[in-house]
PARO-768693 format. One record per residue: residue number from 1; residue in one letter; x, y, z of N, C-alpha, C, O in turn. Coordinates in nm, 2 decimals, always signed. Layout:
<sites>
<site><k>NUM</k><r>A</r><n_xx>X</n_xx><n_yy>Y</n_yy><n_zz>Z</n_zz><ca_xx>X</ca_xx><ca_yy>Y</ca_yy><ca_zz>Z</ca_zz><c_xx>X</c_xx><c_yy>Y</c_yy><c_zz>Z</c_zz><o_xx>X</o_xx><o_yy>Y</o_yy><o_zz>Z</o_zz></site>
...
</sites>
This chain:
<sites>
<site><k>1</k><r>X</r><n_xx>-0.21</n_xx><n_yy>-3.25</n_yy><n_zz>-2.05</n_zz><ca_xx>-0.17</ca_xx><ca_yy>-3.15</ca_yy><ca_zz>-1.96</ca_zz><c_xx>-0.14</c_xx><c_yy>-3.02</c_yy><c_zz>-2.03</c_zz><o_xx>-0.18</o_xx><o_yy>-2.91</o_yy><o_zz>-1.98</o_zz></site>
<site><k>2</k><r>X</r><n_xx>-0.08</n_xx><n_yy>-3.03</n_yy><n_zz>-2.15</n_zz><ca_xx>-0.04</ca_xx><ca_yy>-2.91</ca_yy><ca_zz>-2.22</ca_zz><c_xx>-0.17</c_xx><c_yy>-2.84</c_yy><c_zz>-2.27</c_zz><o_xx>-0.17</o_xx><o_yy>-2.71</o_yy><o_zz>-2.28</o_zz></site>
<site><k>3</k><r>X</r><n_xx>-0.27</n_xx><n_yy>-2.91</n_yy><n_zz>-2.30</n_zz><ca_xx>-0.39</ca_xx><ca_yy>-2.85</ca_yy><ca_zz>-2.35</ca_zz><c_xx>-0.46</c_xx><c_yy>-2.77</c_yy><c_zz>-2.23</c_zz><o_xx>-0.52</o_xx><o_yy>-2.67</o_yy><o_zz>-2.25</o_zz></site>
<site><k>4</k><r>X</r><n_xx>-0.45</n_xx><n_yy>-2.82</n_yy><n_zz>-2.11</n_zz><ca_xx>-0.51</ca_xx><ca_yy>-2.75</ca_yy><ca_zz>-1.99</ca_zz><c_xx>-0.44</c_xx><c_yy>-2.62</c_yy><c_zz>-1.97</c_zz><o_xx>-0.50</o_xx><o_yy>-2.52</o_yy><o_zz>-1.94</o_zz></site>
<site><k>5</k><r>X</r><n_xx>-0.30</n_xx><n_yy>-2.62</n_yy><n_zz>-1.98</n_zz><ca_xx>-0.23</ca_xx><ca_yy>-2.50</ca_yy><ca_zz>-1.97</ca_zz><c_xx>-0.26</c_xx><c_yy>-2.40</c_yy><c_zz>-2.07</c_zz><o_xx>-0.28</o_xx><o_yy>-2.28</o_yy><o_zz>-2.05</o_zz></site>
<site><k>6</k><r>X</r><n_xx>-0.27</n_xx><n_yy>-2.44</n_yy><n_zz>-2.20</n_zz><ca_xx>-0.31</ca_xx><ca_yy>-2.36</ca_yy><ca_zz>-2.31</ca_zz><c_xx>-0.45</c_xx><c_yy>-2.30</c_yy><c_zz>-2.29</c_zz><o_xx>-0.47</o_xx><o_yy>-2.18</o_yy><o_zz>-2.31</o_zz></site>
<site><k>7</k><r>X</r><n_xx>-0.54</n_xx><n_yy>-2.38</n_yy><n_zz>-2.25</n_zz><ca_xx>-0.68</ca_xx><ca_yy>-2.34</ca_yy><ca_zz>-2.22</ca_zz><c_xx>-0.68</c_xx><c_yy>-2.23</c_yy><c_zz>-2.11</c_zz><o_xx>-0.75</o_xx><o_yy>-2.13</o_yy><o_zz>-2.12</o_zz></site>
<site><k>8</k><r>X</r><n_xx>-0.61</n_xx><n_yy>-2.26</n_yy><n_zz>-2.00</n_zz><ca_xx>-0.60</ca_xx><ca_yy>-2.16</ca_yy><ca_zz>-1.89</ca_zz><c_xx>-0.54</c_xx><c_yy>-2.03</c_yy><c_zz>-1.94</c_zz><o_xx>-0.60</o_xx><o_yy>-1.92</o_yy><o_zz>-1.90</o_zz></site>
<site><k>9</k><r>X</r><n_xx>-0.44</n_xx><n_yy>-2.03</n_yy><n_zz>-2.02</n_zz><ca_xx>-0.38</ca_xx><ca_yy>-1.90</ca_yy><ca_zz>-2.07</ca_zz><c_xx>-0.48</c_xx><c_yy>-1.83</c_yy><c_zz>-2.16</c_zz><o_xx>-0.49</o_xx><o_yy>-1.71</o_yy><o_zz>-2.15</o_zz></site>
<site><k>10</k><r>X</r><n_xx>-0.55</n_xx><n_yy>-1.90</n_yy><n_zz>-2.24</n_zz><ca_xx>-0.64</ca_xx><ca_yy>-1.83</ca_yy><ca_zz>-2.33</ca_zz><c_xx>-0.76</c_xx><c_yy>-1.77</c_yy><c_zz>-2.25</c_zz><o_xx>-0.80</o_xx><o_yy>-1.66</o_yy><o_zz>-2.28</o_zz></site>
<site><k>11</k><r>X</r><n_xx>-0.81</n_xx><n_yy>-1.85</n_yy><n_zz>-2.15</n_zz><ca_xx>-0.92</ca_xx><ca_yy>-1.80</ca_yy><ca_zz>-2.07</ca_zz><c_xx>-0.87</c_xx><c_yy>-1.68</c_yy><c_zz>-1.98</c_zz><o_xx>-0.95</o_xx><o_yy>-1.58</o_yy><o_zz>-1.97</o_zz></site>
<site><k>12</k><r>X</r><n_xx>-0.75</n_xx><n_yy>-1.68</n_yy><n_zz>-1.93</n_zz><ca_xx>-0.70</ca_xx><ca_yy>-1.57</ca_yy><ca_zz>-1.86</ca_zz><c_xx>-0.68</c_xx><c_yy>-1.45</c_yy><c_zz>-1.94</c_zz><o_xx>-0.72</o_xx><o_yy>-1.34</o_yy><o_zz>-1.90</o_zz></site>
<site><k>13</k><r>X</r><n_xx>-0.63</n_xx><n_yy>-1.46</n_yy><n_zz>-2.06</n_zz><ca_xx>-0.62</ca_xx><ca_yy>-1.35</ca_yy><ca_zz>-2.16</ca_zz><c_xx>-0.76</c_xx><c_yy>-1.29</c_yy><c_zz>-2.19</c_zz><o_xx>-0.78</o_xx><o_yy>-1.17</o_yy><o_zz>-2.19</o_zz></site>
<site><k>14</k><r>X</r><n_xx>-0.85</n_xx><n_yy>-1.38</n_yy><n_zz>-2.22</n_zz><ca_xx>-0.99</ca_xx><ca_yy>-1.33</ca_yy><ca_zz>-2.25</ca_zz><c_xx>-1.05</c_xx><c_yy>-1.25</c_yy><c_zz>-2.13</c_zz><o_xx>-1.11</o_xx><o_yy>-1.15</o_yy><o_zz>-2.15</o_zz></site>
<site><k>15</k><r>X</r><n_xx>-1.03</n_xx><n_yy>-1.30</n_yy><n_zz>-2.01</n_zz><ca_xx>-1.08</ca_xx><ca_yy>-1.23</ca_yy><ca_zz>-1.90</ca_zz><c_xx>-1.02</c_xx><c_yy>-1.10</c_yy><c_zz>-1.88</c_zz><o_xx>-1.09</o_xx><o_yy>-1.00</o_yy><o_zz>-1.85</o_zz></site>
<site><k>16</k><r>X</r><n_xx>-0.89</n_xx><n_yy>-1.09</n_yy><n_zz>-1.89</n_zz><ca_xx>-0.82</ca_xx><ca_yy>-0.96</ca_yy><ca_zz>-1.88</ca_zz><c_xx>-0.85</c_xx><c_yy>-0.86</c_yy><c_zz>-1.98</c_zz><o_xx>-0.86</o_xx><o_yy>-0.74</o_yy><o_zz>-1.95</o_zz></site>
<site><k>17</k><r>X</r><n_xx>-0.88</n_xx><n_yy>-0.90</n_yy><n_zz>-2.10</n_zz><ca_xx>-0.90</ca_xx><ca_yy>-0.81</ca_yy><ca_zz>-2.21</ca_zz><c_xx>-1.05</c_xx><c_yy>-0.77</c_yy><c_zz>-2.22</c_zz><o_xx>-1.08</o_xx><o_yy>-0.65</o_yy><o_zz>-2.24</o_zz></site>
<site><k>18</k><r>X</r><n_xx>-1.14</n_xx><n_yy>-0.87</n_yy><n_zz>-2.19</n_zz><ca_xx>-1.28</ca_xx><ca_yy>-0.84</ca_yy><ca_zz>-2.22</ca_zz><c_xx>-1.37</c_xx><c_yy>-0.82</c_yy><c_zz>-2.09</c_zz><o_xx>-1.48</o_xx><o_yy>-0.76</o_yy><o_zz>-2.10</o_zz></site>
<site><k>19</k><r>X</r><n_xx>-1.33</n_xx><n_yy>-0.88</n_yy><n_zz>-1.98</n_zz><ca_xx>-1.42</ca_xx><ca_yy>-0.88</ca_yy><ca_zz>-1.86</ca_zz><c_xx>-1.37</c_xx><c_yy>-0.79</c_yy><c_zz>-1.75</c_zz><o_xx>-1.45</o_xx><o_yy>-0.74</o_yy><o_zz>-1.66</o_zz></site>
<site><k>20</k><r>X</r><n_xx>-1.24</n_xx><n_yy>-0.75</n_yy><n_zz>-1.74</n_zz><ca_xx>-1.19</ca_xx><ca_yy>-0.67</ca_yy><ca_zz>-1.64</ca_zz><c_xx>-1.22</c_xx><c_yy>-0.52</c_yy><c_zz>-1.67</c_zz><o_xx>-1.19</o_xx><o_yy>-0.48</o_yy><o_zz>-1.79</o_zz></site>
<site><k>21</k><r>X</r><n_xx>-1.26</n_xx><n_yy>-0.44</n_yy><n_zz>-1.58</n_zz><ca_xx>-1.28</ca_xx><ca_yy>-0.30</ca_yy><ca_zz>-1.60</ca_zz><c_xx>-1.16</c_xx><c_yy>-0.23</c_yy><c_zz>-1.54</c_zz><o_xx>-1.14</o_xx><o_yy>-0.22</o_yy><o_zz>-1.42</o_zz></site>
<site><k>22</k><r>X</r><n_xx>-1.08</n_xx><n_yy>-0.17</n_yy><n_zz>-1.63</n_zz><ca_xx>-0.96</ca_xx><ca_yy>-0.10</ca_yy><ca_zz>-1.59</ca_zz><c_xx>-1.00</c_xx><c_yy>+0.05</c_yy><c_zz>-1.56</c_zz><o_xx>-1.08</o_xx><o_yy>+0.10</o_yy><o_zz>-1.62</o_zz></site>
<site><k>23</k><r>X</r><n_xx>-0.93</n_xx><n_yy>+0.10</n_yy><n_zz>-1.46</n_zz><ca_xx>-0.96</ca_xx><ca_yy>+0.24</ca_yy><ca_zz>-1.43</ca_zz><c_xx>-0.90</c_xx><c_yy>+0.34</c_yy><c_zz>-1.54</c_zz><o_xx>-0.80</o_xx><o_yy>+0.31</o_yy><o_zz>-1.60</o_zz></site>
<site><k>24</k><r>X</r><n_xx>-0.97</n_xx><n_yy>+0.45</n_yy><n_zz>-1.55</n_zz><ca_xx>-0.92</ca_xx><ca_yy>+0.55</ca_yy><ca_zz>-1.64</ca_zz><c_xx>-0.82</c_xx><c_yy>+0.64</c_yy><c_zz>-1.58</c_zz><o_xx>-0.79</o_xx><o_yy>+0.62</o_yy><o_zz>-1.46</o_zz></site>
<site><k>25</k><r>X</r><n_xx>-0.76</n_xx><n_yy>+0.73</n_yy><n_zz>-1.65</n_zz><ca_xx>-0.65</ca_xx><ca_yy>+0.81</ca_yy><ca_zz>-1.59</ca_zz><c_xx>-0.69</c_xx><c_yy>+0.89</c_yy><c_zz>-1.47</c_zz><o_xx>-0.61</o_xx><o_yy>+0.90</o_yy><o_zz>-1.38</o_zz></site>
<site><k>26</k><r>X</r><n_xx>-0.81</n_xx><n_yy>+0.95</n_yy><n_zz>-1.47</n_zz><ca_xx>-0.85</ca_xx><ca_yy>+1.03</ca_yy><ca_zz>-1.36</ca_zz><c_xx>-0.87</c_xx><c_yy>+0.95</c_yy><c_zz>-1.23</c_zz><o_xx>-0.84</o_xx><o_yy>+0.99</o_yy><o_zz>-1.12</o_zz></site>
<site><k>27</k><r>X</r><n_xx>-0.93</n_xx><n_yy>+0.83</n_yy><n_zz>-1.25</n_zz><ca_xx>-0.95</ca_xx><ca_yy>+0.74</ca_yy><ca_zz>-1.14</ca_zz><c_xx>-0.82</c_xx><c_yy>+0.69</c_yy><c_zz>-1.08</c_zz><o_xx>-0.80</o_xx><o_yy>+0.68</o_yy><o_zz>-0.96</o_zz></site>
<site><k>28</k><r>X</r><n_xx>-0.73</n_xx><n_yy>+0.67</n_yy><n_zz>-1.17</n_zz><ca_xx>-0.59</ca_xx><ca_yy>+0.62</ca_yy><ca_zz>-1.13</ca_zz><c_xx>-0.52</c_xx><c_yy>+0.73</c_yy><c_zz>-1.05</c_zz><o_xx>-0.45</o_xx><o_yy>+0.71</o_yy><o_zz>-0.95</o_zz></site>
<site><k>29</k><r>X</r><n_xx>-0.53</n_xx><n_yy>+0.85</n_yy><n_zz>-1.10</n_zz><ca_xx>-0.47</ca_xx><ca_yy>+0.97</ca_yy><ca_zz>-1.03</ca_zz><c_xx>-0.53</c_xx><c_yy>+0.99</c_yy><c_zz>-0.89</c_zz><o_xx>-0.45</o_xx><o_yy>+1.02</o_yy><o_zz>-0.80</o_zz></site>
<site><k>30</k><r>X</r><n_xx>-0.66</n_xx><n_yy>+0.99</n_yy><n_zz>-0.88</n_zz><ca_xx>-0.72</ca_xx><ca_yy>+1.01</ca_yy><ca_zz>-0.75</ca_zz><c_xx>-0.69</c_xx><c_yy>+0.90</c_yy><c_zz>-0.66</c_zz><o_xx>-0.67</o_xx><o_yy>+0.93</o_yy><o_zz>-0.54</o_zz></site>
<site><k>31</k><r>X</r><n_xx>-0.68</n_xx><n_yy>+0.78</n_yy><n_zz>-0.70</n_zz><ca_xx>-0.64</ca_xx><ca_yy>+0.67</ca_yy><ca_zz>-0.61</ca_zz><c_xx>-0.50</c_xx><c_yy>+0.68</c_yy><c_zz>-0.57</c_zz><o_xx>-0.46</o_xx><o_yy>+0.66</o_yy><o_zz>-0.45</o_zz></site>
<site><k>32</k><r>X</r><n_xx>-0.41</n_xx><n_yy>+0.73</n_yy><n_zz>-0.66</n_zz><ca_xx>-0.27</ca_xx><ca_yy>+0.75</ca_yy><ca_zz>-0.62</ca_zz><c_xx>-0.26</c_xx><c_yy>+0.86</c_yy><c_zz>-0.51</c_zz><o_xx>-0.18</o_xx><o_yy>+0.85</o_yy><o_zz>-0.42</o_zz></site>
<site><k>33</k><r>X</r><n_xx>-0.34</n_xx><n_yy>+0.97</n_yy><n_zz>-0.53</n_zz><ca_xx>-0.33</ca_xx><ca_yy>+1.07</ca_yy><ca_zz>-0.43</ca_zz><c_xx>-0.38</c_xx><c_yy>+1.02</c_yy><c_zz>-0.29</c_zz><o_xx>-0.33</o_xx><o_yy>+1.06</o_yy><o_zz>-0.19</o_zz></site>
<site><k>34</k><r>X</r><n_xx>-0.49</n_xx><n_yy>+0.94</n_yy><n_zz>-0.29</n_zz><ca_xx>-0.54</ca_xx><ca_yy>+0.88</ca_yy><ca_zz>-0.17</ca_zz><c_xx>-0.43</c_xx><c_yy>+0.79</c_yy><c_zz>-0.10</c_zz><o_xx>-0.41</o_xx><o_yy>+0.80</o_yy><o_zz>+0.02</o_zz></site>
<site><k>35</k><r>X</r><n_xx>-0.36</n_xx><n_yy>+0.71</n_yy><n_zz>-0.18</n_zz><ca_xx>-0.26</ca_xx><ca_yy>+0.62</ca_yy><ca_zz>-0.12</ca_zz><c_xx>-0.14</c_xx><c_yy>+0.70</c_yy><c_zz>-0.07</c_zz><o_xx>-0.09</o_xx><o_yy>+0.67</o_yy><o_zz>+0.04</o_zz></site>
<site><k>36</k><r>X</r><n_xx>-0.10</n_xx><n_yy>+0.81</n_yy><n_zz>-0.14</n_zz><ca_xx>+0.01</ca_xx><ca_yy>+0.89</ca_yy><ca_zz>-0.10</ca_zz><c_xx>-0.03</c_xx><c_yy>+0.96</c_yy><c_zz>+0.03</c_zz><o_xx>+0.06</o_xx><o_yy>+0.97</o_yy><o_zz>+0.12</o_zz></site>
<site><k>37</k><r>X</r><n_xx>-0.15</n_xx><n_yy>+1.02</n_yy><n_zz>+0.04</n_zz><ca_xx>-0.19</ca_xx><ca_yy>+1.09</ca_yy><ca_zz>+0.16</ca_zz><c_xx>-0.20</c_xx><c_yy>+1.00</c_yy><c_zz>+0.28</c_zz><o_xx>-0.15</o_xx><o_yy>+1.03</o_yy><o_zz>+0.39</o_zz></site>
<site><k>38</k><r>X</r><n_xx>-0.25</n_xx><n_yy>+0.88</n_yy><n_zz>+0.26</n_zz><ca_xx>-0.26</ca_xx><ca_yy>+0.78</ca_yy><ca_zz>+0.37</ca_zz><c_xx>-0.12</c_xx><c_yy>+0.74</c_yy><c_zz>+0.41</c_zz><o_xx>-0.10</o_xx><o_yy>+0.72</o_yy><o_zz>+0.53</o_zz></site>
<site><k>39</k><r>X</r><n_xx>-0.03</n_xx><n_yy>+0.72</n_yy><n_zz>+0.32</n_zz><ca_xx>+0.10</ca_xx><ca_yy>+0.68</ca_yy><ca_zz>+0.36</ca_zz><c_xx>+0.18</c_xx><c_yy>+0.78</c_yy><c_zz>+0.44</c_zz><o_xx>+0.24</o_xx><o_yy>+0.75</o_yy><o_zz>+0.53</o_zz></site>
<site><k>40</k><r>X</r><n_xx>+0.16</n_xx><n_yy>+0.91</n_yy><n_zz>+0.39</n_zz><ca_xx>+0.22</ca_xx><ca_yy>+1.02</ca_yy><ca_zz>+0.47</ca_zz><c_xx>+0.16</c_xx><c_yy>+1.03</c_yy><c_zz>+0.61</c_zz><o_xx>+0.24</o_xx><o_yy>+1.06</o_yy><o_zz>+0.70</o_zz></site>
<site><k>41</k><r>X</r><n_xx>+0.03</n_xx><n_yy>+1.02</n_yy><n_zz>+0.62</n_zz><ca_xx>-0.03</ca_xx><ca_yy>+1.03</ca_yy><ca_zz>+0.75</ca_zz><c_xx>+0.01</c_xx><c_yy>+0.92</c_yy><c_zz>+0.84</c_zz><o_xx>+0.04</o_xx><o_yy>+0.94</o_yy><o_zz>+0.96</o_zz></site>
<site><k>42</k><r>X</r><n_xx>+0.02</n_xx><n_yy>+0.80</n_yy><n_zz>+0.79</n_zz><ca_xx>+0.07</ca_xx><ca_yy>+0.68</ca_yy><ca_zz>+0.87</ca_zz><c_xx>+0.21</c_xx><c_yy>+0.70</c_yy><c_zz>+0.91</c_zz><o_xx>+0.25</o_xx><o_yy>+0.68</o_yy><o_zz>+1.03</o_zz></site>
<site><k>43</k><r>X</r><n_xx>+0.30</n_xx><n_yy>+0.75</n_yy><n_zz>+0.82</n_zz><ca_xx>+0.44</ca_xx><ca_yy>+0.78</ca_yy><ca_zz>+0.85</ca_zz><c_xx>+0.45</c_xx><c_yy>+0.89</c_yy><c_zz>+0.96</c_zz><o_xx>+0.53</o_xx><o_yy>+0.88</o_yy><o_zz>+1.05</o_zz></site>
<site><k>44</k><r>X</r><n_xx>+0.37</n_xx><n_yy>+0.99</n_yy><n_zz>+0.96</n_zz><ca_xx>+0.37</ca_xx><ca_yy>+1.09</ca_yy><ca_zz>+1.06</ca_zz><c_xx>+0.33</c_xx><c_yy>+1.04</c_yy><c_zz>+1.19</c_zz><o_xx>+0.39</o_xx><o_yy>+1.07</o_yy><o_zz>+1.29</o_zz></site>
<site><k>45</k><r>X</r><n_xx>+0.22</n_xx><n_yy>+0.96</n_yy><n_zz>+1.20</n_zz><ca_xx>+0.18</ca_xx><ca_yy>+0.90</ca_yy><ca_zz>+1.32</ca_zz><c_xx>+0.29</c_xx><c_yy>+0.81</c_yy><c_zz>+1.38</c_zz><o_xx>+0.32</o_xx><o_yy>+0.81</o_yy><o_zz>+1.50</o_zz></site>
<site><k>46</k><r>X</r><n_xx>+0.36</n_xx><n_yy>+0.73</n_yy><n_zz>+1.30</n_zz><ca_xx>+0.46</ca_xx><ca_yy>+0.64</ca_yy><ca_zz>+1.35</ca_zz><c_xx>+0.58</c_xx><c_yy>+0.73</c_yy><c_zz>+1.40</c_zz><o_xx>+0.64</o_xx><o_yy>+0.69</o_yy><o_zz>+1.50</o_zz></site>
<site><k>47</k><r>X</r><n_xx>+0.61</n_xx><n_yy>+0.84</n_yy><n_zz>+1.33</n_zz><ca_xx>+0.72</ca_xx><ca_yy>+0.93</ca_yy><ca_zz>+1.37</ca_zz><c_xx>+0.69</c_xx><c_yy>+0.99</c_yy><c_zz>+1.51</c_zz><o_xx>+0.77</o_xx><o_yy>+0.99</o_yy><o_zz>+1.60</o_zz></site>
<site><k>48</k><r>X</r><n_xx>+0.56</n_xx><n_yy>+1.03</n_yy><n_zz>+1.53</n_zz><ca_xx>+0.52</ca_xx><ca_yy>+1.09</ca_yy><ca_zz>+1.66</ca_zz><c_xx>+0.53</c_xx><c_yy>+0.99</c_yy><c_zz>+1.77</c_zz><o_xx>+0.58</o_xx><o_yy>+1.02</o_yy><o_zz>+1.88</o_zz></site>
<site><k>49</k><r>X</r><n_xx>+0.48</n_xx><n_yy>+0.87</n_yy><n_zz>+1.74</n_zz><ca_xx>+0.49</ca_xx><ca_yy>+0.76</ca_yy><ca_zz>+1.84</ca_zz><c_xx>+0.63</c_xx><c_yy>+0.73</c_yy><c_zz>+1.88</c_zz><o_xx>+0.66</o_xx><o_yy>+0.70</o_yy><o_zz>+1.99</o_zz></site>
<site><k>50</k><r>X</r><n_xx>+0.72</n_xx><n_yy>+0.72</n_yy><n_zz>+1.78</n_zz><ca_xx>+0.86</ca_xx><ca_yy>+0.69</ca_yy><ca_zz>+1.80</ca_zz><c_xx>+0.93</c_xx><c_yy>+0.80</c_yy><c_zz>+1.88</c_zz><o_xx>+1.00</o_xx><o_yy>+0.77</o_yy><o_zz>+1.97</o_zz></site>
<site><k>51</k><r>X</r><n_xx>+0.90</n_xx><n_yy>+0.92</n_yy><n_zz>+1.85</n_zz><ca_xx>+0.96</ca_xx><ca_yy>+1.03</ca_yy><ca_zz>+1.92</ca_zz><c_xx>+0.91</c_xx><c_yy>+1.03</c_yy><c_zz>+2.07</c_zz><o_xx>+0.99</o_xx><o_yy>+1.06</o_yy><o_zz>+2.16</o_zz></site>
<site><k>52</k><r>X</r><n_xx>+0.78</n_xx><n_yy>+1.01</n_yy><n_zz>+2.09</n_zz><ca_xx>+0.73</ca_xx><ca_yy>+1.00</ca_yy><ca_zz>+2.23</ca_zz><c_xx>+0.79</c_xx><c_yy>+0.89</c_yy><c_zz>+2.30</c_zz><o_xx>+0.83</o_xx><o_yy>+0.90</o_yy><o_zz>+2.42</o_zz></site>
<site><k>53</k><r>X</r><n_xx>+0.81</n_xx><n_yy>+0.77</n_yy><n_zz>+2.24</n_zz><ca_xx>+0.87</ca_xx><ca_yy>+0.66</ca_yy><ca_zz>+2.31</ca_zz><c_xx>+1.02</c_xx><c_yy>+0.69</c_yy><c_zz>+2.34</c_zz><o_xx>+1.07</o_xx><o_yy>+0.65</o_yy><o_zz>+2.44</o_zz></site>
<site><k>54</k><r>X</r><n_xx>+1.09</n_xx><n_yy>+0.75</n_yy><n_zz>+2.24</n_zz><ca_xx>+1.23</ca_xx><ca_yy>+0.79</ca_yy><ca_zz>+2.26</ca_zz><c_xx>+1.24</c_xx><c_yy>+0.88</c_yy><c_zz>+2.38</c_zz><o_xx>+1.33</o_xx><o_yy>+0.87</o_yy><o_zz>+2.47</o_zz></site>
<site><k>55</k><r>X</r><n_xx>+1.15</n_xx><n_yy>+0.98</n_yy><n_zz>+2.39</n_zz><ca_xx>+1.15</ca_xx><ca_yy>+1.08</ca_yy><ca_zz>+2.50</ca_zz><c_xx>+1.13</c_xx><c_yy>+1.00</c_yy><c_zz>+2.63</c_zz><o_xx>+1.19</o_xx><o_yy>+1.03</o_yy><o_zz>+2.73</o_zz></site>
<site><k>56</k><r>X</r><n_xx>+1.03</n_xx><n_yy>+0.91</n_yy><n_zz>+2.63</n_zz><ca_xx>+1.00</ca_xx><ca_yy>+0.83</ca_yy><ca_zz>+2.75</ca_zz><c_xx>+1.12</c_xx><c_yy>+0.75</c_yy><c_zz>+2.80</c_zz><o_xx>+1.15</o_xx><o_yy>+0.75</o_yy><o_zz>+2.91</o_zz></site>
<site><k>57</k><r>X</r><n_xx>+1.18</n_xx><n_yy>+0.69</n_yy><n_zz>+2.70</n_zz><ca_xx>+1.29</ca_xx><ca_yy>+0.60</ca_yy><ca_zz>+2.74</ca_zz><c_xx>+1.41</c_xx><c_yy>+0.68</c_yy><c_zz>+2.79</c_zz><o_xx>+1.48</o_xx><o_yy>+0.64</o_yy><o_zz>+2.88</o_zz></site>
<site><k>58</k><r>X</r><n_xx>+1.44</n_xx><n_yy>+0.80</n_yy><n_zz>+2.72</n_zz><ca_xx>+1.56</ca_xx><ca_yy>+0.88</ca_yy><ca_zz>+2.76</ca_zz><c_xx>+1.54</c_xx><c_yy>+0.96</c_yy><c_zz>+2.88</c_zz><o_xx>+1.63</o_xx><o_yy>+0.97</o_yy><o_zz>+2.97</o_zz></site>
<site><k>59</k><r>X</r><n_xx>+1.43</n_xx><n_yy>+1.02</n_yy><n_zz>+2.90</n_zz><ca_xx>+1.41</ca_xx><ca_yy>+1.12</ca_yy><ca_zz>+3.00</ca_zz><c_xx>+1.33</c_xx><c_yy>+1.08</c_yy><c_zz>+3.12</c_zz><o_xx>+1.35</o_xx><o_yy>+1.13</o_yy><o_zz>+3.23</o_zz></site>
<site><k>60</k><r>X</r><n_xx>+1.25</n_xx><n_yy>+0.98</n_yy><n_zz>+3.11</n_zz><ca_xx>+1.16</ca_xx><ca_yy>+0.94</ca_yy><ca_zz>+3.22</ca_zz><c_xx>+1.21</c_xx><c_yy>+0.81</c_yy><c_zz>+3.28</c_zz><o_xx>+1.23</o_xx><o_yy>+0.80</o_yy><o_zz>+3.40</o_zz></site>
<site><k>61</k><r>X</r><n_xx>+1.24</n_xx><n_yy>+0.71</n_yy><n_zz>+3.20</n_zz><ca_xx>+1.28</ca_xx><ca_yy>+0.58</ca_yy><ca_zz>+3.26</ca_zz><c_xx>+1.43</c_xx><c_yy>+0.58</c_yy><c_zz>+3.29</c_zz><o_xx>+1.47</o_xx><o_yy>+0.53</o_yy><o_zz>+3.40</o_zz></site>
<site><k>62</k><r>X</r><n_xx>+1.52</n_xx><n_yy>+0.63</n_yy><n_zz>+3.20</n_zz><ca_xx>+1.66</ca_xx><ca_yy>+0.64</ca_yy><ca_zz>+3.23</ca_zz><c_xx>+1.71</c_xx><c_yy>+0.78</c_yy><c_zz>+3.22</c_zz><o_xx>+1.77</o_xx><o_yy>+0.83</o_yy><o_zz>+3.13</o_zz></site>
<site><k>63</k><r>X</r><n_xx>+1.68</n_xx><n_yy>+0.86</n_yy><n_zz>+3.33</n_zz><ca_xx>+1.72</ca_xx><ca_yy>+1.00</ca_yy><ca_zz>+3.33</ca_zz><c_xx>+1.87</c_xx><c_yy>+1.02</c_yy><c_zz>+3.34</c_zz><o_xx>+1.94</o_xx><o_yy>+0.94</o_yy><o_zz>+3.40</o_zz></site>
<site><k>64</k><r>X</r><n_xx>+1.92</n_xx><n_yy>+1.13</n_yy><n_zz>+3.28</n_zz><ca_xx>+2.06</ca_xx><ca_yy>+1.16</ca_yy><ca_zz>+3.29</ca_zz><c_xx>+2.09</c_xx><c_yy>+1.23</c_yy><c_zz>+3.43</c_zz><o_xx>+2.02</o_xx><o_yy>+1.32</o_yy><o_zz>+3.46</o_zz></site>
<site><k>65</k><r>X</r><n_xx>+2.18</n_xx><n_yy>+1.18</n_yy><n_zz>+3.50</n_zz><ca_xx>+2.21</ca_xx><ca_yy>+1.24</ca_yy><ca_zz>+3.63</ca_zz><c_xx>+2.32</c_xx><c_yy>+1.34</c_yy><c_zz>+3.62</c_zz><o_xx>+2.36</o_xx><o_yy>+1.40</o_yy><o_zz>+3.72</o_zz></site>
</sites>
């Protein structure tokens, strides 16, 4: 069993070092900008939907008399 674990660790290391293509700095930066932009856009959409729902609940469904 110990030999299987050792073999697995060696194969995993070999794959990470020699077979995986890691992104360079510019690819990583552009991906980070895309993720940040998408996150902000989704947050904005959720904020707008929440504000509209709050307005609907406060002023349309339960109006203040």
